N, C-alpha and C positions, 0 to 999 in steps of 0.2 A: 416459469416461476423463478423468482429471485429468492435465493436462500442465503442467509447470513450465518456464518460459523464463527462464533466468538472463541478464539483460541487463547486459553489461559496460559501465559508464559511467565517464567520467573527467572530471576538472577539472585541467588542467595535468598534473603528474606523479602526481596521486592517482588511483587506480583503485579502484572499488568495484562492487558488484553490486546491482541492483534486480531483484526477481523478479515476473514476471507469471505468475499461476496461473490456468489456464483449465479450466473444466468443459466439455469438448467435447460433452457430451450436451445441455447447456442454453445453451451459448454465453455463460455468465456468467464474469466474471473478477474477480480482486482483484489489487491491486498491493501488494507488500511493500517498504517502505523506498525510496520514490521520490527519486532524487537526480540533479541536474546536467543530464541530457540529456532534456529534454522531448520533443524530436523523436523520439528513439529509442523512448521509451515509447509515444507516440501512434502511431508507425509500427507497432509490434508489436500494439497494440490493433486497428488496421485490418487488419493482416496475418492476425490470428487471427479476425477478424470477431466479436470478443467484446464483450459489453456490460459495462462496468465497473460493479461493484456496491459497491465500497468499497476503502479504503486501510488497510493495517495497518502501524503503526509499531512496530518491535520495541524501540526505545529513542530517546532524545532527540537524539543527536548530529546536527549540522546536515547531514552527508552522508547521513542517513537520513530527514530530515524536510523538506528544502528544498522539494520540489515538491508536498507534500501540500496546502497551501492552493490552489495553482494548479489542480491536478487536481480537488480538491473543488469548486471554483467552476466549472470548465469542464464537468464531468460531473454535477454535482449529487449527489455521493455522500458518505456518511459517512466520517470518518477515525477509526480506532480506536487508542487508546493505553492502556496499563496505568495504573491509578490511581497506583501508586508513582512511575512516571516523570513523569506529569503533575504531581503534587504537588511532587516534589523540584525539578523544573526550572521549575515554573510555566508549562508549555507551554500554548499556546492556538492554535487555528486554526479556520477556518470548518468547520462541521459536525462538530466534535470530539465523539466519544462515548467516555467513559472506561469502561473495563472492569475488573472485579475479576480478580485474578490466580488465583482459584480457581474460576471459573465458566466453563462452556462457553457460548459465544455463537456467533451465526451472522452471516455476511455473504453475502447472496444465498443460494445453495444450498450454501455451505461451512460446515461445523461447525468451530469453532476451539477447540482445547484449549490454554489459556494456559500450562500448566506446561511 
């Protein structure tokens, strides 16, 4: 079973969501748009007993990319971002893998459809 944990994170009066997606059959997980609350994210990784396999960034806004380098370093995982976003914003971080917007790719046991 695939389970999605919407993690409500905040910085001051700003509220956003980071998503932890866990494959409960394999105990593999991905994080989507990690922002602001590193402790919240790592607590849920421990709580779900899942092994982080990668980070998916949907777009470049700082509230979606802030913790990608930290988590990539801590867990030794790749960070995935679409080619258009990477080129437009000249984004770069540790373990960045640029993906095409029209190709299926995988993170651990997860198939990602970019459209």
